[in-house]
C-alpha positions as CSV (number, residue, x, y, z in Angstrom):
1,X,18.8,24.4,-30.7
2,X,21.6,23.8,-28.3
3,X,21.9,20.3,-26.9
4,X,22.1,20.1,-23.1
5,X,22.8,16.4,-22.9
6,X,25.9,14.7,-24.4
7,X,24.4,11.4,-25.8
8,X,27.6,10.5,-27.6
9,X,29.7,10.3,-24.5
10,X,27.8,7.6,-22.6
11,X,26.3,4.3,-23.6
12,X,22.7,3.8,-22.7
13,X,21.9,1.3,-20.1
14,X,21.5,-2.3,-21.2
15,X,17.8,-3.2,-21.3
16,X,16.6,-6.7,-22.0
17,X,13.3,-8.6,-21.8
18,X,13.9,-9.9,-18.3
19,X,14.3,-6.4,-17.0
20,X,11.1,-5.3,-18.7
21,X,9.2,-8.3,-17.3
22,X,10.5,-7.6,-13.8
23,X,9.2,-4.0,-14.1
24,X,5.8,-5.2,-15.3
25,X,5.7,-7.6,-12.3
26,X,6.6,-4.8,-9.9
27,X,3.9,-2.6,-11.3
28,X,1.3,-5.4,-11.0
29,X,2.3,-6.0,-7.4
30,X,2.0,-2.3,-6.6
31,X,-1.5,-2.3,-8.1
32,X,-2.4,-5.4,-6.1
33,X,-1.1,-3.8,-2.8
34,X,-3.2,-0.7,-3.5
35,X,-6.3,-2.8,-4.1
36,X,-5.7,-4.7,-0.8
37,X,-5.3,-1.4,1.1
38,X,-8.6,-0.1,-0.4
39,X,-10.3,-3.4,0.5
40,X,-9.1,-3.2,4.1
41,X,-10.3,0.3,4.4
42,X,-13.7,-0.6,2.9
43,X,-13.9,-3.5,5.3
44,X,-13.4,-1.2,8.3
45,X,-15.9,1.3,7.0
46,X,-18.5,-1.5,6.6
47,X,-17.8,-2.6,10.2
48,X,-18.3,0.9,11.5
49,X,-21.5,1.2,9.5
50,X,-22.7,-2.1,10.8
51,X,-22.0,-1.0,14.3
52,X,-24.1,2.1,13.8
53,X,-27.0,0.1,12.5
54,X,-26.7,-2.6,15.2
55,X,-26.5,-0.1,18.1
56,X,-30.3,0.1,18.7
57,X,-30.5,-3.7,18.9
58,X,-27.3,-4.4,20.9
59,X,-24.8,-2.0,22.2
60,X,-22.4,-4.7,23.1
61,X,-22.1,-6.0,19.5
62,X,-21.8,-2.5,18.3
63,X,-18.9,-1.9,20.7
64,X,-17.2,-5.1,19.5
65,X,-17.5,-4.0,15.9
66,X,-16.0,-0.6,16.6
67,X,-13.3,-2.0,18.8
68,X,-12.4,-4.5,16.0
69,X,-12.3,-1.8,13.4
70,X,-10.1,0.4,15.6
71,X,-7.7,-2.4,16.3
72,X,-7.5,-3.3,12.6
73,X,-6.8,0.3,11.7
74,X,-4.1,0.7,14.3
75,X,-2.5,-2.6,13.3
76,X,-2.5,-1.8,9.7
77,X,-1.0,1.6,10.4
78,X,1.8,0.0,12.5
79,X,2.6,-2.4,9.8
80,X,2.6,0.4,7.2
81,X,4.9,2.5,9.4
82,X,7.4,-0.4,9.9
83,X,7.3,-1.3,6.2
84,X,8.0,2.3,5.1
85,X,10.9,2.5,7.5
86,X,12.4,-0.8,6.2
87,X,11.8,0.4,2.7
88,X,13.8,3.6,3.4
89,X,16.6,1.5,4.8
90,X,16.6,-0.8,1.8
91,X,16.6,2.1,-0.6
92,X,19.5,3.8,1.2
93,X,21.7,0.6,1.0
94,X,21.5,0.5,-2.8
């Protein structure tokens, strides 16, 4: 079989334990961020469900729950948009 990569021309990148530990920490942080996002989404869904259940008792409290959930969703979306733009800028500078 013909080789398509020339492994003898280039040295492999240096890899040490600190780099591996940093990669593990980055993966752990990414998992934690995903869990926090899921937790926030579940929190908003619970608020909306509570608003639906509370509506026959008090329409005002129901409105407050829905308004809070909407504000939380919009705020989280804005933070995510800003962070994704900043991340693109950081990745482009490297």
